C-alpha positions in Angstrom: 88.2 138.4 140.5 88.8 138.9 144.3 89.2 136.0 146.6 89.4 135.7 150.4 91.4 132.9 152.1 90.2 132.5 155.6 90.7 130.2 158.6 94.2 128.9 157.7 97.6 129.4 159.4 99.7 131.5 157.0 103.4 132.0 156.9 103.7 135.7 157.5 106.9 137.6 158.5 108.8 134.4 159.3 106.1 132.8 161.5 102.8 130.8 161.2 99.7 132.7 162.3 96.0 132.3 161.8 94.8 135.1 159.6 92.6 136.2 156.6 94.2 136.9 153.3 92.6 138.8 150.4 93.9 138.5 146.9 92.9 139.8 143.5 93.6 138.6 140.0 93.5 142.3 138.8 96.7 144.4 138.6 98.8 141.3 137.9 97.4 139.3 140.7 98.6 140.5 144.1 97.8 140.1 147.8 95.7 143.1 148.8 95.2 142.5 152.5 96.6 140.3 155.3 94.6 140.1 158.6 91.8 142.5 157.6 88.2 141.9 156.7 85.6 143.7 154.7 83.3 143.1 151.8 82.2 139.6 150.8 84.3 138.2 147.9 84.3 134.4 147.1 85.9 132.6 150.0 88.3 129.7 150.1 88.1 127.8 153.4 91.6 127.1 154.7 90.6 125.7 158.1 93.1 123.0 159.2 95.4 124.0 156.3 98.6 126.0 156.0 98.7 128.9 153.6 102.2 129.2 152.2 104.0 131.2 149.4 104.1 129.2 146.2 107.2 127.2 145.4 109.7 128.8 143.1 111.6 126.0 141.3 114.7 127.3 139.5 116.1 124.0 138.3 114.0 121.1 137.1 114.1 118.8 134.1 111.5 116.2 134.9 109.5 117.6 131.9 111.9 115.5 129.7 110.1 112.4 130.8 106.9 113.7 129.3 108.7 114.3 126.1 110.6 111.0 126.0 109.1 108.6 128.6 111.3 105.8 127.2 114.5 106.1 125.1 113.5 106.6 121.5 109.8 107.2 122.4 108.8 110.8 121.6 105.7 112.8 122.3 104.8 116.3 121.0 106.5 119.1 123.0 103.2 121.0 123.5 101.5 117.9 124.9 104.5 117.3 127.2 104.7 120.9 128.5 101.0 121.2 129.2 101.0 117.9 131.1 104.0 119.1 133.0 102.2 122.3 133.9 99.4 120.3 135.5 102.0 118.4 137.5 103.8 121.4 138.8 100.8 123.3 140.1 99.4 120.1 141.7 102.7 120.0 143.6 102.6 123.6 144.8 105.0 125.0 142.2 103.8 128.4 141.0 107.0 129.6 139.3 108.9 127.0 137.3 112.1 127.3 135.3 112.4 124.4 132.9 116.0 123.3 132.8 116.6 122.7 129.1 120.0 121.2 128.2 121.5 122.2 124.9 124.4 119.9 124.4 127.0 118.8 121.9 124.9 115.6 121.8 122.2 115.2 119.2 118.7 113.9 120.1 116.8 114.9 123.2 119.4 117.4 124.2 120.3 118.6 120.8 119.8 122.0 119.1 116.5 121.3 117.4 114.9 120.3 120.7 116.3 123.3 122.6 114.9 125.7 120.0 111.6 123.9 119.9 111.1 123.9 123.6 112.0 127.6 123.9 109.5 128.5 121.1 106.8 126.3 122.7 107.2 127.9 126.1 106.9 131.3 124.5 103.9 130.3 122.5 102.1 128.4 125.3 102.9 130.7 128.2 99.3 132.3 128.2 97.9 128.7 128.6 100.1 127.7 131.4 98.8 127.8 135.0 102.3 128.3 136.5 104.6 131.1 135.6 106.8 129.1 133.2 110.3 130.3 132.3 113.3 129.0 130.3 116.5 127.9 132.1 119.2 127.2 129.5 121.6 124.6 130.7 124.5 125.3 128.3 127.0 122.5 127.8 130.2 124.4 127.7 131.8 122.1 125.1 128.9 123.0 122.8 130.9 125.8 121.2 128.9 126.1 118.0 125.9 127.3 120.0 127.6 130.4 121.4 126.4 132.9 118.7 122.8 131.8 118.9 122.8 131.8 122.7 124.2 135.3 122.7 121.2 136.4 120.5 118.8 134.7 123.0 120.4 136.6 125.8 120.2 139.9 124.1 116.5 139.3 123.4 115.9 138.3 127.0 114.4 135.0 125.9 116.3 133.1 128.5 115.4 133.4 132.2 118.5 131.7 133.6 121.8 130.6 132.0 123.8 127.7 133.6 127.2 126.5 132.6 127.3 122.7 132.6 130.2 120.3 131.8 129.0 116.8 131.2 131.9 116.2 128.8 134.2 115.5 131.7 131.6 113.2 133.2 131.3 111.4 129.9 135.1 110.9 129.7 135.1 109.7 133.3 132.2 107.3 132.5 134.1 105.7 129.6 134.5 102.6 131.7 130.9 102.7 133.0 129.4 100.8 130.1 125.8 101.2 131.3 126.1 105.0 131.6 127.7 105.4 128.2 125.0 103.1 126.6 122.3 105.3 128.2 123.8 108.5 126.8 124.3 107.0 123.3 120.7 105.8 123.3 119.4 109.2 124.3 121.4 110.8 121.5 120.1 108.3 118.9 123.7 107.3 118.0 125.4 103.9 118.1 128.0 103.6 120.9 130.7 103.6 118.3 129.4 106.8 116.7 128.9 108.3 120.1 132.6 107.6 121.0 133.7 109.3 117.8 131.6 112.3 118.6 133.1 112.6 122.1 136.6 112.5 120.6 135.8 115.2 118.0 134.3 117.5 120.7 137.2 117.0 123.1 139.7 118.3 120.5 138.3 121.8 121.0 138.7 121.9 124.8 141.1 124.8 124.6 138.3 127.0 123.2 135.9 126.4 126.1 137.1 128.9 128.7 137.0 131.8 126.3 133.5 130.9 125.2 132.3 130.8 128.8 133.7 134.2 129.5 132.0 135.7 126.5 128.6 134.2 127.3 128.9 135.3 130.9 129.6 138.9 129.8 126.6 138.7 127.5 124.3 137.4 130.2 125.5 140.1 132.7 124.9 142.8 130.1 121.4 141.5 129.6 120.6 141.1 133.3 120.2 137.3 133.0 121.2 135.5 136.2 124.1 133.0 135.9 124.6 129.6 137.5 127.5 127.1 137.5 126.6 123.5 137.7 128.5 120.7 139.6 131.5 122.8 140.6 134.2 120.3 141.7 136.7 122.6 143.5 137.0 125.9 145.4 139.2 127.2 142.5 136.5 126.4 140.0 133.8 128.1 142.1 135.9 131.2 142.6 136.4 131.5 138.8 132.8 131.1 138.0 131.9 133.6 140.8 134.3 136.1 139.3 132.3 135.9 136.0 129.1 136.7 137.7 127.8 133.2 138.5 126.5 133.8 142.0 124.4 130.7 142.1 126.3 127.4 142.7 124.2 124.4 141.6 125.0 121.1 143.2 128.6 121.7 144.3 130.2 118.2 144.5 132.5 118.6 147.5 132.1 120.1 151.0 135.2 122.4 150.3 133.5 123.7 147.2 130.3 124.4 149.0 132.1 126.2 151.8 133.9 128.4 149.2 130.5 129.3 147.7 129.1 130.1 151.2 132.2 132.2 152.1 131.5 134.4 149.0 127.9 134.9 149.8 126.7 132.8 146.8 123.4 131.1 146.6 123.8 127.3 146.9 121.4 124.9 145.3 120.9 121.3 146.1 118.2 118.8 145.0 115.0 118.4 147.0 114.9 114.7 145.9 118.2 114.3 147.8 116.4 115.3 151.0 113.3 113.2 150.4 115.3 110.1 149.6 117.7 110.6 152.5 120.8 111.1 150.4 122.1 111.7 146.9 121.4 109.0 144.2 124.9 109.7 142.9 126.7 109.3 146.2 127.6 113.0 146.5 126.8 115.5 149.2 123.8 115.0 151.5 121.5 118.0 151.0 119.9 117.6 154.5 123.4 117.8 156.0 124.1 120.9 154.0 120.9 122.5 155.2 121.7 121.7 158.8 125.2 123.1 158.4 123.9 126.3 156.8 125.5 125.4 153.5 122.3 125.2 151.4 120.2 128.2 150.6 117.9 126.7 147.9 116.2 123.4 147.2 115.1 122.6 143.6 113.0 119.9 142.1 115.9 118.6 140.0 114.2 115.5 138.4 111.0 115.1 140.6 108.3 117.8 140.9 106.8 116.6 144.2 110.2 116.9 145.9 110.3 120.6 147.0 107.0 120.3 149.0 108.0 116.9 150.5 111.6 118.1 151.3 110.6 121.2 153.2 108.2 119.2 155.5 110.7 116.4 155.9 113.4 118.9 157.1 110.9 120.1 159.7 109.7 116.6 160.7 113.3 115.5 161.2 114.0 118.6 163.3 116.7 119.8 161.0 115.2 123.3 160.7 111.7 124.7 161.5 109.2 124.6 158.7 109.3 128.4 158.5 113.0 128.2 157.6 112.6 125.1 155.4 110.0 126.8 153.4 112.3 129.7 152.6 114.5 127.2 150.8 111.8 126.5 148.2 110.1 129.9 147.9 111.6 133.2 149.1 115.3 132.3 148.7 115.1 131.0 145.1 112.9 133.9 144.1 115.4 136.4 145.5 118.4 134.5 143.9 116.9 135.0 140.4 115.7 138.6 141.0 112.0 137.8 141.4 111.5 140.0 144.5 107.7 140.2 143.9 107.0 136.7 145.2 108.1 134.2 147.8 106.4 135.9 150.7 102.8 136.5 152.0 102.5 140.2 152.2 100.5 143.1 150.8 101.6 144.1 147.3 103.3 140.8 146.7 102.3 138.6 143.8 99.4 136.4 144.9 101.1 133.0 144.4 99.9 130.9 147.3 99.3 127.3 148.1 97.0 125.7 150.7 98.5 122.5 152.3 97.0 119.8 154.4 100.0 118.9 156.6 98.3 116.7 159.1 100.6 113.9 158.0 103.9 115.8 158.3 105.8 113.6 155.8 103.0 113.4 153.3 101.8 117.0 152.9 99.0 117.4 150.3 98.4 120.5 148.2 94.7 121.3 148.4 94.7 124.5 146.4 97.2 126.4 144.2 96.7 130.1 143.4 98.8 131.8 140.8 98.6 135.6 140.3 95.3 135.6 142.2 93.7 132.8 140.2 92.8 129.4 141.5 94.6 127.0 139.1 94.4 123.8 141.2 91.7 122.8 143.7 91.6 119.2 145.1 88.6 119.8 147.3 85.9 122.0 145.6 83.8 122.0 148.8 86.2 124.5 150.3 85.2 127.2 147.8 82.2 129.4 148.6 81.1 131.8 145.9 78.8 133.9 148.2 
């Protein structure tokens, strides 16, 4: 079906301009015309709205709350993922990478869950409104998973591969009783059994670097983009960069962030950090990093409304103009992971678009979401005219 979006101010070529946009759901769903009129397809009234490229979210794990809303309370994965799909499109996310952690821990982040989520995403993909992909967050101490992950990479079943090390965090948290109790409960183990597991896993620490190198080589050979998570030093960032990890997620120090920037790497921070006015962990301020030119991508992290809210807050706080802020949640993340067919409003680009009521600058509201030329979310049906 063809569709015309008319009357809105669209983000085109780095600026906002009032124009008409024609899209089609044929041929994979693309923008066919910008600024031209002709014919009479169904119309979507965008008066008083902004027309923006859909959000590309390369790191988010809020779906875990749909799977386990309380510790030990599980819901079926398909139910959780379909509910998550509704959430993401209602918040303007048109491409979403679900960050699935496969850890040395059992339970929510254990091997059975990782396999089941991957299989569910593959099976349910035709039903999802958003373009839904699998971002494997590999815990580097999870050495027994290497062979299977290599097979997934070879089969291009993984959209992104990130190297995480929460073992170090666990060791550092040994005196943080609440944190350890939370991790133990999530794993389904007693705190005593959890401590024993940590000690067993730590004994193989000398094997970790070699495993990282082999998996990085396998990912590069299969064309799967690589990320490193929570880099703590410039030395660590350079090492991961040398392996092909050109996306730095949540670097923990200014020096590490500057090292990533000096190498031309993509730098990801959490959009919730911007919305809340700072990091909930006490680490780097994402808004300050954007202002300093040291953040190129904002991701939902643990809260799907955050990318939309963060972009408008950056503009409202006069940190960067909206046109630049929007790049952080759309064009830049798309480019970082090789999805050059989206993130911009232009002829031939994938027709992933959102219509936003931004009259309250800090509380923007998504009125419509279009994915591959199809309306998948419409908060105001009066804006759609079929003739």
